C-alpha positions in Angstrom: 53.8 18.6 11.8 56.1 21.6 12.5 56.2 23.8 15.6 57.5 27.4 15.6 58.8 28.8 18.8 59.9 32.4 19.4 61.7 33.2 22.6 64.9 33.7 24.4 68.2 31.9 24.0 70.4 32.6 27.0 73.4 31.8 29.2 72.4 31.2 32.8 74.2 31.1 36.1 72.2 29.3 38.7 72.7 28.2 42.3 70.4 25.8 44.2 70.7 23.8 47.4 72.2 21.1 45.1 75.1 23.2 43.7 75.9 25.8 41.1 76.3 26.1 37.3 77.8 29.1 35.5 77.3 30.2 31.9 75.2 27.3 30.9 72.6 27.0 28.2 69.2 28.5 29.1 66.4 30.6 27.7 62.7 29.7 27.1 63.2 28.8 23.4 66.1 26.4 24.2 64.2 24.4 26.8 61.0 24.4 24.8 62.8 23.3 21.6 64.7 20.4 23.1 61.6 19.1 24.8 59.3 19.4 21.8 62.0 18.0 19.4 61.6 14.6 21.1 58.1 14.4 19.7 57.9 16.7 16.6 59.8 19.0 14.2 60.8 22.4 15.7 61.7 25.7 14.2 63.4 28.2 16.5 63.4 32.0 16.1 65.6 33.9 18.5 68.9 35.9 18.8 72.3 35.2 20.4 75.5 37.1 20.5 78.8 36.1 18.9 79.9 34.7 22.3 77.2 32.0 22.4 79.1 28.6 22.6 79.2 26.6 19.4 78.7 23.4 21.4 75.1 24.5 22.2 74.4 25.4 18.6 75.6 22.0 17.6 73.5 20.3 20.3 70.3 22.0 19.0 71.2 21.0 15.4 71.7 17.4 16.6 68.2 17.4 17.8 67.1 18.4 14.3 65.9 21.8 15.4 65.7 24.2 12.5 67.9 27.2 13.3 67.4 29.2 10.2 65.5 31.8 12.4 68.3 32.1 15.0 70.1 35.4 14.5 73.7 35.8 15.5 74.2 39.5 16.4 77.2 41.5 17.3 77.4 41.8 21.1 76.8 39.5 24.0 74.2 36.9 24.6 71.3 37.4 27.0 72.3 36.4 30.5 70.4 35.6 33.6 71.8 34.9 37.1 69.6 33.6 39.9 69.2 31.2 42.8 66.7 28.9 44.5 66.4 28.5 48.2 64.7 25.7 50.0 61.4 26.5 48.1 62.4 25.3 44.7 59.1 26.6 43.2 60.4 30.2 43.5 63.4 31.6 41.5 65.2 34.7 42.8 66.8 36.9 40.2 70.2 38.3 41.0 70.9 40.0 37.7 69.5 40.1 34.2 71.5 41.4 31.2 69.4 41.6 28.1 72.4 42.4 25.8 71.5 41.5 22.2 68.1 40.2 23.3 67.1 43.8 24.2 67.1 44.7 20.5 65.4 41.5 19.4 62.6 42.1 16.8 61.5 38.7 15.6 61.4 38.3 11.8 59.8 35.0 10.9 61.4 33.3 7.8 59.0 32.9 5.0 59.4 29.1 5.2 58.4 29.2 8.9 55.2 31.3 8.4 53.0 28.3 7.7 54.0 26.3 10.8 51.0 24.4 12.0 51.8 25.0 15.7 53.1 28.2 17.2 54.4 28.9 20.7 55.1 32.4 21.9 57.5 32.0 24.8 57.9 34.6 27.5 58.9 37.8 25.6 57.5 41.3 25.4 53.8 41.0 24.5 54.3 43.5 21.7 56.7 41.1 20.1 54.3 38.2 20.6 51.7 40.2 18.7 54.3 40.9 16.0 54.9 37.1 15.6 51.2 36.4 15.2 51.0 39.0 12.4 53.6 37.0 10.5 52.2 33.5 10.7 49.3 32.0 8.6 46.5 30.5 10.6 48.2 27.9 12.7 46.3 24.8 13.8 47.1 25.7 17.4 48.9 28.6 18.9 49.8 29.3 22.6 51.6 31.9 24.7 53.4 32.2 28.0 54.0 35.3 30.0 55.4 36.5 33.3 54.7 38.8 36.3 56.8 41.7 34.9 54.6 41.9 31.7 51.4 41.6 33.8 52.6 44.5 36.0 53.8 46.7 33.1 51.8 45.6 30.0 48.7 43.9 31.2 46.5 45.3 28.3 49.0 44.1 25.7 49.1 40.7 27.4 45.3 40.5 27.1 45.5 41.5 23.5 47.8 38.5 22.8 45.5 36.2 24.7 42.8 37.2 22.2 45.0 36.0 19.3 45.9 32.6 20.6 44.2 29.2 21.2 46.0 28.4 24.5 47.5 30.3 27.4 50.2 28.4 29.4 50.8 30.3 32.7 51.7 29.6 36.3 49.1 29.8 39.0 50.3 33.0 40.7 50.5 34.8 37.3 47.0 33.7 36.4 45.7 35.0 39.7 47.6 38.3 39.2 46.2 38.7 35.7 42.6 38.0 36.7 42.7 39.7 40.1 40.8 36.8 41.8 41.9 34.1 44.1 40.4 30.9 42.8 42.0 29.3 39.7 38.7 28.3 38.1 37.5 31.9 38.2 40.8 33.2 37.0 40.9 30.7 34.2 37.3 31.7 33.2 38.4 35.3 32.9 41.0 34.3 30.4 38.7 32.0 28.5 36.3 34.9 28.0 39.0 36.6 25.9 38.9 33.8 23.3 41.5 31.0 24.0 40.2 27.4 23.9 42.3 26.3 26.9 44.1 27.7 29.9 47.0 25.5 31.1 48.0 26.3 34.7 51.5 25.3 35.7 51.7 24.4 39.4 55.3 23.4 39.7 55.9 20.3 41.8 52.1 19.9 42.2 51.5 19.3 38.5 49.1 21.3 36.3 45.4 22.0 35.6 43.6 22.5 32.3 40.5 24.7 31.9 38.3 24.9 28.9 34.7 25.5 28.0 32.9 22.7 30.0 36.3 21.0 30.4 38.6 20.5 33.4 41.5 18.2 33.9 44.3 18.0 36.5 47.3 15.9 36.8 50.0 15.5 39.4 53.7 16.0 38.6 56.0 13.0 38.2 57.4 12.3 41.7 61.0 13.4 41.1 63.0 12.6 44.3 66.0 14.8 43.7 65.6 18.2 42.1 68.9 19.8 41.0 67.6 22.8 39.2 64.0 23.9 38.3 65.1 26.4 35.7 63.4 25.8 32.4 60.8 23.3 33.8 57.9 25.4 32.7 59.3 25.8 29.1 60.0 22.1 28.9 56.5 21.4 30.0 55.2 23.7 27.2 57.5 21.9 24.7 56.1 18.5 25.7 52.5 19.8 25.7 52.6 21.3 22.2 55.0 18.6 21.0 52.5 16.0 21.8 49.6 17.8 20.1 51.8 18.2 17.0 52.8 14.6 17.0 49.2 13.3 17.2 47.8 16.1 15.0 44.8 16.7 17.2 43.7 19.4 19.7 40.6 17.8 21.2 40.1 17.6 25.0 41.4 14.0 25.2 44.6 14.9 23.3 45.2 17.9 25.6 44.9 15.8 28.7 47.6 13.5 27.4 49.7 16.4 26.3 49.6 17.8 29.8 50.9 14.5 31.1 53.8 14.3 28.6 54.6 18.0 29.3 54.9 17.2 33.0 57.1 14.2 32.3 59.6 16.2 30.2 59.7 18.8 32.9 60.6 16.1 35.4 63.7 15.2 33.3 64.7 18.9 33.2 64.8 19.4 36.9 67.1 16.4 37.5 70.1 18.3 36.3 71.4 21.8 35.8 70.6 23.5 32.5 69.7 21.1 29.6 72.1 18.4 30.6 69.5 15.7 31.4 66.8 16.9 29.0 69.2 16.8 26.0 69.8 13.1 26.7 66.1 12.0 26.7 65.0 9.7 23.9 61.5 8.8 23.0 62.1 5.4 24.7 63.0 7.2 27.9 59.8 9.2 27.7 57.7 6.1 27.1 59.3 4.3 30.1 58.6 7.3 32.4 55.0 7.5 31.0 54.5 3.8 31.8 55.8 4.4 35.3 53.6 7.4 35.8 50.5 5.4 34.7 51.4 2.8 37.4 51.7 5.6 40.0 48.4 7.2 39.2 46.1 4.3 38.3 43.6 3.2 40.9 40.8 0.7 41.3 37.4 2.5 40.7 35.7 -0.1 42.9 37.7 0.9 45.9 34.8 2.8 47.5 32.5 -0.1 47.2 35.0 -2.4 48.9 35.5 0.1 51.7 31.8 0.9 52.3 30.6 -2.6 51.7 27.9 -1.7 49.2 27.6 0.0 45.8 28.0 3.8 45.8 24.6 4.1 44.2 23.0 2.8 47.3 24.9 5.0 49.8 22.7 7.7 51.4 24.2 10.9 52.7 22.5 12.2 55.9 19.2 13.8 55.1 19.4 12.9 51.4 17.8 10.3 49.1 20.0 7.6 47.6 22.2 8.7 44.6 
């Protein structure tokens, strides 16, 4: 099945405790597309300037990403410059130059309008709504957002949430949107708007999924050396929706597995600057890391019986009857 992603295509300059990279490929649509393309067919809608390096265009094409929706406009490509300190979960922005992205008005090619899966990456919520008006009843649609839009356009963000099946958002932004502290309460406030699932990104601590009578949490893959966290969240989204598209299902079990695969693809992204490592990942690499993750997270369900010395069903808590 096919996935439509609408988002930014950028050139980033980033410094972290591990080093620095200048004018390298970035943008939400780029990270998402490369991650999702490992699992499914991807169609990208975005805009770049005439200065966007041909080598990055060729790389996207080599991943069989359909670029018929990528506009090349006169002017310069969107640029972001930032850095990470010792807390690699927090990006600090030095400078943002929207350039041609500032005039971006997504027009979905007719052949993209029937895409089964749709991801609205982090762009103006008015543009996200515009995209949803141009697509025909996708099997599953999801959106991302950021603190700027929550500060300036909260009502419009809420409007988009009413249009999609899933909201993929980091934990601080979810709390900001809902105005409550606990993630479960915040997720409930989003679910009340209509989405089937809220996927909460928690950086190096993994993610949590909330749905109606449904909860799942998974740790992140234990990456020992993080070079650059930029794009990890978009890579996660690409893996999440890419998996759903690959299996052609959106039930709770599929979404739990999708969350694992999303986290694994994010773990590749952070191991290098920009898309360097992610662009090298094959389906075999992903399977190998999945198998390793299963070994890390599996446990013996009889462990408590061994420790206590008798079955859990016979253990009495103080002042209670046996379970």
